[in-house]
C-alpha positions in Angstrom: 51.5 -8.7 32.0 48.3 -9.4 29.3 46.4 -6.7 28.1 43.6 -8.0 30.4 46.6 -7.1 33.3 47.2 -3.7 32.1 43.3 -3.1 31.8 43.2 -4.1 35.1 46.0 -2.1 36.2 44.0 1.3 34.8 41.1 0.8 36.8 43.1 0.1 40.2 41.8 2.6 43.0 44.1 5.1 44.6 46.9 3.4 45.6 47.9 3.5 49.2 51.0 2.9 51.1 50.9 -0.1 52.3 50.3 -1.8 48.5 53.8 -0.9 47.2 56.5 -3.9 47.5 59.9 -3.8 47.5 61.4 -3.3 44.5 58.0 -2.4 42.9 58.0 1.1 43.2 61.0 2.0 41.1 62.5 -0.8 38.6 66.0 -0.6 37.8 66.8 0.2 34.1 66.8 -4.0 32.8 63.4 -4.1 34.4 62.4 -1.5 32.1 63.9 -2.6 29.0 62.3 -5.9 29.5 58.8 -4.0 29.9 59.3 -1.8 27.1 56.1 -3.6 25.3 54.1 -2.3 27.9 55.0 1.5 28.4 53.2 4.4 27.7 53.5 7.9 26.3 52.7 10.8 28.5 49.2 11.6 26.7 48.6 8.1 27.4 49.5 8.3 31.4 47.2 11.1 31.5 44.0 9.2 30.3 44.8 6.7 32.8 44.8 9.5 35.6 42.5 11.7 34.7 39.3 9.2 35.3 40.5 9.6 39.6 42.0 13.1 39.4 40.1 15.1 37.4 42.3 18.1 37.5 45.9 16.5 36.5 47.2 17.9 33.4 50.4 17.1 31.1 52.4 19.8 33.2 51.9 18.4 36.5 52.9 15.0 35.3 56.4 16.6 33.9 56.8 19.0 36.9 56.3 15.6 39.8 59.1 14.4 37.1 61.1 17.5 37.5 60.8 16.8 41.6 61.9 13.4 41.2 59.0 11.7 42.2 58.7 9.6 38.9 61.5 9.0 36.6 60.3 7.4 33.1 62.6 6.0 30.7 63.4 7.7 27.7 63.8 6.9 23.8 66.6 7.6 21.6 64.2 10.6 20.4 64.2 11.5 24.4 60.0 11.0 24.5 59.1 9.8 27.7 58.2 6.0 28.0 56.3 5.4 31.5 56.1 1.7 32.9 53.0 0.4 34.8 54.9 0.9 37.8 55.1 4.9 36.8 51.6 4.9 36.7 51.1 3.6 39.8 53.7 5.5 41.3 52.0 8.8 39.8 48.5 7.3 41.5 50.3 7.5 44.9 51.4 10.6 44.8 48.4 12.1 43.7 46.4 10.4 46.4 48.7 11.2 48.9 48.3 15.3 48.1 44.5 14.8 47.5 43.6 12.6 50.6 46.6 13.1 53.3 47.2 16.6 52.6 50.9 15.6 52.2 53.4 17.9 50.7 55.9 16.6 47.9 59.0 16.6 50.1 57.1 14.0 52.4 55.8 12.1 49.7 59.3 11.8 48.2 60.6 10.8 51.6 57.8 8.1 51.9 58.7 7.0 48.3 62.3 6.9 49.3 61.5 4.6 51.8 59.4 2.4 50.1 62.2 1.9 47.5 64.6 1.0 50.0 61.6 -1.7 51.2 61.4 0.3 54.5 58.4 0.0 56.5 56.6 3.5 56.6 56.9 4.8 60.3 53.9 6.7 61.4 54.3 10.1 61.6 53.2 12.0 65.0 49.6 13.1 64.2 46.8 15.5 65.6 45.2 14.2 68.4 40.9 14.4 67.8 39.3 16.0 71.1 36.4 14.0 71.8 32.6 14.9 72.4 32.3 17.4 69.5 29.0 17.0 67.5 29.1 17.8 63.5 28.7 21.2 63.2 26.9 23.3 60.0 28.3 26.2 58.4 31.8 26.7 58.3 32.2 23.1 60.0 30.5 21.6 57.0 32.3 23.5 54.4 36.1 23.0 56.0 35.9 20.2 58.6 34.4 19.9 61.9 36.8 18.1 63.7 39.1 19.3 66.5 42.1 18.4 67.2 45.2 19.7 69.3 48.9 19.5 68.5 52.2 20.3 69.9 54.2 22.4 67.8 56.5 19.2 67.2 53.2 17.5 65.6 51.9 20.4 63.7 55.3 20.4 62.0 55.1 16.6 61.4 51.4 16.8 60.1 51.6 19.2 57.8 55.4 18.5 56.5 56.5 22.0 56.7 59.6 23.5 57.9 60.1 25.2 61.2 61.6 28.3 59.3 58.3 28.0 57.2 55.9 27.6 59.9 57.7 30.7 62.3 57.1 32.6 58.9 53.4 32.0 58.7 53.2 32.7 62.1 54.9 36.3 61.9 52.4 36.9 59.0 49.4 35.8 61.4 48.3 33.1 59.3 49.0 30.6 62.1 49.5 30.4 65.7 49.1 29.0 68.9 45.7 29.1 70.9 45.8 32.0 73.0 47.2 30.5 76.4 46.7 27.0 75.6 50.1 26.8 73.9 48.8 24.0 71.1 47.6 24.5 67.9 44.1 23.3 67.1 42.3 22.2 63.7 42.2 25.6 61.6 46.3 26.1 61.8 46.7 22.3 60.8 44.5 23.1 57.7 46.0 26.4 56.7 49.4 24.6 57.4 48.6 21.7 55.2 47.2 24.1 52.3 50.5 26.6 52.7 52.5 23.0 52.0 50.6 22.4 49.0 50.4 26.1 47.4 54.2 25.8 47.9 54.3 23.0 45.3 52.7 25.6 42.8 55.0 27.9 43.8 52.9 30.1 46.1 55.0 31.6 49.2 53.9 32.9 52.3 54.3 36.4 51.4 51.9 36.0 48.7 49.5 35.3 51.3 49.4 38.1 53.1 45.9 39.3 51.0 44.2 36.4 52.1 45.1 37.2 56.1 43.9 40.9 55.2 40.9 40.1 53.8 40.0 37.6 56.5 40.7 40.3 59.0 38.2 42.6 57.2 35.5 39.9 56.7 35.8 38.9 60.5 35.3 43.3 61.3 32.0 42.9 59.3 30.8 40.1 60.5 31.4 41.3 64.3 29.9 44.5 63.2 26.7 42.9 62.2 25.7 40.9 65.1 27.1 43.6 67.6 23.5 44.8 68.0 22.6 40.8 69.2 25.1 41.1 71.8 23.0 43.7 73.8 20.2 41.5 75.1 19.9 38.7 77.9 23.3 37.3 78.4 22.6 33.4 77.3 20.1 34.0 74.9 21.8 36.9 73.4 25.5 34.9 73.1 23.5 32.2 71.1 22.0 34.1 68.7 25.2 35.8 67.8 27.1 32.7 68.2 24.6 31.2 65.0 24.7 34.3 63.1 28.1 34.8 63.2 28.6 30.9 61.8 26.1 32.1 59.0 27.5 35.2 57.8 30.7 33.6 57.5 29.3 30.7 55.8 28.0 33.2 53.2 31.3 35.3 53.2 33.2 32.0 52.2 30.4 30.7 49.7 30.4 34.3 47.9 34.1 34.3 47.5 34.2 31.1 46.0 31.9 32.1 43.5 33.6 35.4 42.9 37.1 33.4 42.7 35.4 31.1 39.8 33.7 33.9 38.0 37.4 36.1 37.9 39.0 32.6 36.7 36.6 31.8 34.2 36.7 35.7 32.7 40.8 35.2 32.4 40.4 32.0 30.5 37.6 33.5 28.2 40.0 36.6 27.8 
């Protein structure tokens, strides 16, 4: 590949699974040797990825290697040398995490299938509930789409193991809709977030404080809107629902600001 081809590669948009060709996702050692002139060190890889993924770090790239998602060649001095295919592979992993909320275990399975030349089979996914208008408040912050999923579909869409989902349920972080026997979009969001947190070593038991904080804030909101529920039924219910959403949105924003402040203080300290 010429220098112009390498420049074009660096500008490639986030990679979709269908852009891989059999044999390209992971090249053989002999092919790597032929492409030695095109290899990059880890800092150069970081520079190529940072424009699309500002949060990428050297430690994240090394972590993805330790998880077997990319296998750079090594020099005689044991320095990593990444091929352009390795960069493509890393882009695929980062895109799958950010855009599709896939955990590393599922991404690794997908890459293994692509390495074999298999066509990725569609996974059971959430079914959208129609006729739901785009909302405001919390819906604007975390998404307005409403879905209904069976337990099997939730596991497939989140990539969680059944044991982890059971642990989430026992800790009150996820549960089926009461009387409905299915899971909603909030359960899916929590499950996918837990899967991503797990890739950073955060375990379910570490998240109990988040559930406790949500319970306290829900109690605060309910106490604040209680006077609104004493009026005429239709009117008071509408005002109460609107106020609940407004208060919840304010608390989420305040929590995010406080978290950012605390993180900034820890970095400066």
